N, C-alpha and C positions, 0 to 999 in steps of 0.2 A: 345178236350179237356176232355171230358167225359172219354173217353176210358182212357186218361192219369193220371186222377184223381184217378181212381178205382184202377189203376196197381200202382201207387205211395201209397195209403194209405196200400194197402196190403204189399208191401215190407217194408214201414217202420213199419208195426205193427209186420211182421215177424223177423226183424231185431233186434227188440226191445225184441222180444221172448215173447209175450203176446197172448193169445187166444182171438178170436173174441168177445167171451163172457166178456172179461175184458176191452178190448177196448170198446165194448158196455156200458158197466158199469160206464167207465169213462167219456163217452158223454151222458149219460141219456136217451139211447137207447135201443132197444132190440138187442140182436145178428143176429137175421133174418137181421136187417135193415143194419148190418154191412155187412153180407155176400152179399147182394144186391149192397152195395156199391161195394164191391171188385169184383164182378161178373159184374159191369157195367149195373146192372140191372135198377138200380136207383142211383141218386146223394143225398149226404148229403146236409141237409136243411142250406141255406145261412147262418142261424145264427150258424151252428155249425162248419162251416169252420174255423173261427178263433179259436176257441177251439182245433180245431184239431191241426192248426198249433203250437199254443202253446203247447199243449201235446207232440208233435213230436219234438219240437224245431226247427221249420224251418219257414220260412215266409209263406204267404200266397201264394205269385207267385210262389214258390216252390213248394207246392203242386200240381201244375199243369204240372210243367215240372222239375224233377229232374233227371240229369245224373249222372255219376261218378264225373264228375269235381263238381257238387254240393255238392255231399257227402263228397268229398274231402275239400273243403272249410269250409262246416260246421263244421268235425271235427277239422280242423285246428283252425277254430274261437272258437270253445269249448274250445280246450287246451290253448289258448292264453289268452281269457276273461275271463273264470270261474274260481274264488277262488278255489270252489270243484266242482269236476265233479261228478255229482249223479250216483249212482250204476247201475241203468238202462242204464243212458246214456254211461257210461263206457263198460258196457256188449256189449251195441248194436254197440260201436264204434270199440270196441275190436272185434267184430264177423265180423265187415263188412271189416276192414283191413286185416284181416286174410282171409278171402273170395276173396279178390281181389289179395292179395300175391298167394294164391292157383292157381288161374286162370291166373295169369300172373306173373311168379316167377321172371321176370326181373324188375318188379316195384318197384325200391327202394324208390318212393315218399312214397309208403305204409308203406313200413318198416320204414322210418324214423319218419312217423306219429306215428306208433304204438310204438315205442322207445319214443317219445315224451309223448304219452299217459302214458305209464309206468312209466316215469320218472315224470310226474304231480302227480301219484297217490303216488309215492315213497315220494316226498316232501310234499304232504300234510299228508302222515301217520307220516314222519318225524315229522313235525310241532306238530302234535297231540301227539307223543311221548314225546317229549321236555315240552311242556305245560302239560300233565299229570305228568311228574317227578318233575316239578316244585311243582305243587299244592300239590303234596305225601309228597315232603321234606319240605315245609311250616308246613305241619300237623306233621311228624316223621322226623327230619333231621339226624336220626341215622340208616336211611333204606339204607344198601349197595346197593341193588339191583337198588333202584332208582337213588342214586348217579352214580353207572356205565355206566347206559343206558343214563343217563342226559349227561354226559361229551362225551360219545360215539358220540352221535348225534351230539353235538355241535362241537366237534372237526371235524366230517366229513363234517360237514357245514361250516366249518372253520369261527365259530360263536365265537371266543374266546372273545371280548368284552362282547357280550352277556353273556357269561358265567361267566366272572368274575363279571360284575354288579349283577346277579343273586347270586353269592356266598357272593358277599361283602354286600347284604342286608340280605342274610340268617344269616350271621355271625353277623350282628347287632341285629337280630331277637334273636339268640342264641348265645352271646357272650362267654358263657363257656363250648360251645359244644366241644370236642376235634376234633370229626369226622369232623365237618364243618370246623374249624381251619385248619384242615390238608388237606382237600380237597382243599381250597382256596390256602394254601401255594404251593402245587403242581400244579396247575394250572398258579400261578405267576412265577412259574418257567419255565414250558412248554412254556411260552409267552415269556420268556426271560428278564422277569422283576424281576432281581436279588434284586437289591437294596431294593425293597419293600418287598420281600421275607424275606430278611435278617431282615430288621426293623420289620416285622409283627412277625418273630419267635422270637426275643430278647424282644418283648414284653409280652411274656409269660413265665412262669415257666419252668423248665426245663423238657425237654421230650426225651425220647429216638429217636421217631419218627422226631422231629426237628432236632437231630443231623443227622440221615439219610439224610434229605433235604439239611444241609449244605454241606455234600459229594455229595448231586446231583448238588449243584450251581459249586463245584470244578470240577467236572466232565464235565459239560456242557461249563466251562470257559478253557477247557484244562489243567487244573491239575488233570491228571488221577491218578498218584499216589498217590497224597494227599488224593484225592476222595476214593479210595479203603482202603487207613491206614484208614480213618476216620469210613468208613464202618465197617472195621474188628474189630476197636477198639470197635465201639459200640455195637457189637454182643458180644464181651469178656466181657463187661460191664452189660451185660442183657443176660447172658447166657441161662436162664431158661424161657425166655419171647418168645415164639413159634412164636408169631405174629412179634415180631421185627426181628427174624432170618428170617423169610419168607419173609420179605420185604427187608433185606438184601441180600437174594438169588434172588428176583427178578432183583435186580440192577445189580448183577454179570451177570446174565442171559441176561439181555438187553444189555450189552457191549461185549459179548461174551465170558466171562472167565466161561466157562462151568463146569469144574471139580469141581470148588469152588462154584458154584451155587447148583450141584447136593449135594455136600456135607452138604450145609446148608439146602437144601430143605428137606434132609433125618434128620437132627437133629430136623428141625421145626417140623415133623411129629412125631418124638420120644417125644419132649418136651410137644405136645398138649395134652391137657386133653381128657378125653373120655366122649362122642363118639366123635372122633377124625374129625376136619375137612380135606377134602379131597384133598383141593387146591395144597398142595404140592405134593402129590400124582399124580395130572393129570398132573403138572408143569413137574415131572420128565419123566412122559411117554410121552409128547410130546417132551422133550429134548432128551430122549434115542432114539426116532424115527428118529429126526433129526440128531442125530449123526451116525445113521446105527445102533446102538447095538439094535437089533431086541427083544433079549431074554431077555433083562432088561427091555424093553419096555413092553413086554408080561405079565412080572412078574407084573409090574405096575398096568396093565389093571386088572389082576387077583386079584390083593390086593383090588382095587376098588370095583369089584363085591362081594368079601367076606366082604369087609365093608359095604357097601351098603346092604347086609344081616344081618350081626351079629350085627351090632351097629345103623343101620336106620330101619332094618324090611323090606327092599324093597329086593324083590327078582324078580320082571318084570317090564316092562314098558321100555322107551327111555333110561333113564340113564343105565340100565343092558345092554338092545339091543345095545347101542352105543359101550359097553365096549366090548361086543363080535363080533360085526363088525370090530373093531379095531384089535382085536385078530387075527381073520380069516384074515385080509389083510398082518398082519405082517407074519404070518405063511404061506400064499400062495406064499409071495416073495422070 
């Protein structure tokens, strides 16, 4: 039993990635005492054993006899039962499972647990992203980055009802905020709540974005030609509004009308004030790449590099490196 206890303490400590001194500090003993435990020279005081079990997240019985099945069960229970897996426990579990896979390449139980461990972390992080976005939008309802991230994570988790509830509450708090109204209308339409969207649109003053939304409803209910006609009319009525032109371009792009989209993206960029927003340039770069028009895509990435430098003073960093990587990939093919 003593040999098994010392071996187990050393194994648990190593897998946690902490030193003997760090464990000693946690237990309130000297690091020499820990060393003696692990070499089976002495055993921990009986009063410390519950503290060790709690620290390592195992039962007292398991301290005296932990084999691979015990470890696998412990990790499985941790994933199933813990709302938030601590950083230390995550690192330990990841290291242990990778070790088993390395030693036993055919062990798919370990791979499955490792996948579930990663999914657990992703779910936790996604929940935190949603919460932080909601908190931020309650403070600043015009923060477009927070809007984009919130809608993305909620859609990814199929949390449409939660998204609608939040935006309805946000709209009640900021009843005159166009950004919030537009996001809520878009969410209603994507959720297939067309009548609610129409009612919501009709309750406000005329707005070009609302006209685009009406076209969205026509498109999603099968009236394609009517939708495109409405989008084109809205662009012509608002020919100097780069934002409306861009939004129309996004719609034509979404439904596969590439040439129309390219033309509107270019027009949106031309009408935009300086320093020019680059969304329409990125959109053309991606679309040209998708269409196999490499030289035109390269010219867009070069325009991005030039604009970042001249308009925003950005001459290095990930934005510039990304553009250069895309140019290299397109040039190499």
